[in-house]
C-alpha positions in Angstrom: -21.5 57.1 142.8 -18.7 59.3 141.7 -17.1 57.0 139.2 -16.1 58.1 135.7 -15.7 55.5 132.9 -13.1 56.0 130.2 -13.8 54.0 127.1 -10.8 53.7 124.8 -10.9 52.5 121.2 -9.7 49.0 120.5 -6.2 48.4 119.1 -4.9 51.8 120.2 -2.5 50.9 123.0 -0.8 54.3 122.7 -3.9 55.8 124.5 -3.8 53.4 127.4 -0.7 53.5 129.6 -1.6 50.2 131.3 -1.0 48.5 127.9 2.4 50.1 127.7 3.2 48.9 131.3 2.1 45.4 130.3 4.4 45.5 127.3 7.3 46.6 129.5 6.6 43.7 131.9 6.3 41.2 129.0 9.7 42.3 127.6 11.2 41.8 131.1 9.6 38.3 131.4 10.9 37.2 128.0 14.4 37.8 129.3 14.0 35.2 132.1 15.1 31.6 131.5 12.4 29.1 130.6 11.0 27.1 133.5 8.8 24.1 133.6 7.2 24.4 137.0 4.1 26.6 137.3 5.2 28.0 140.6 8.5 29.3 139.2 6.6 30.7 136.2 4.2 32.6 138.5 7.2 33.9 140.5 8.8 35.2 137.3 5.6 36.8 136.2 5.2 38.6 139.5 8.8 39.8 139.4 8.4 41.1 135.9 5.2 43.0 136.9 6.9 44.5 139.9 10.0 45.5 137.8 8.1 48.3 136.0 9.5 51.4 137.7 7.0 54.1 138.9 8.8 56.8 136.8 8.4 54.6 133.7 4.6 54.3 134.4 4.4 58.1 134.8 6.2 58.5 131.4 3.8 56.1 129.8 0.9 58.1 131.2 2.4 61.4 129.9 2.9 59.8 126.5 -0.7 58.6 126.5 -1.9 62.1 127.4 0.1 63.6 124.5 -1.5 61.1 122.0 -5.0 61.9 123.4 -4.3 65.6 122.9 -3.0 65.0 119.4 -6.2 63.1 118.4 -8.3 65.9 120.1 -6.6 68.4 117.7 -7.6 66.2 114.8 -4.3 64.7 113.9 -4.0 61.3 112.1 -2.2 58.4 113.7 1.0 59.1 111.8 0.9 62.9 112.7 0.2 62.1 116.3 3.2 59.8 116.5 5.4 62.5 114.9 4.0 65.1 117.3 4.5 63.0 120.4 8.1 62.4 119.5 8.8 66.0 118.6 7.2 67.7 121.6 8.3 66.2 124.9 8.1 69.2 127.3 4.4 69.1 128.3 1.4 66.8 128.7 -0.3 68.6 125.8 0.9 69.6 122.4 1.5 73.3 121.6 -1.2 75.3 119.8 1.3 76.1 117.0 1.5 72.4 116.1 -1.2 72.7 113.4 0.8 75.5 111.7 3.8 73.3 111.5 1.9 70.5 109.9 0.5 72.7 107.1 
């Protein structure tokens, strides 16, 4: 029917930008004062979810693409983290990356 399914490994939130957006919203929610009423809590949750800027979501998506590309090149988790911090200009890592790691 024209649907593509993307199955991501468990416990690798760096590959799923939605998880990073959830983390951003949870951090915002923790900054709100504690409330006792469920309605107020629901309002705060919705405000926290809406507070994630679109540009931040796009940056999370780009970061995820960099990690996916690093794993595609055969890098380990530590190397992928280093590479995603070092190279920020594109969605993919440069071909010369493997030369630098050797």
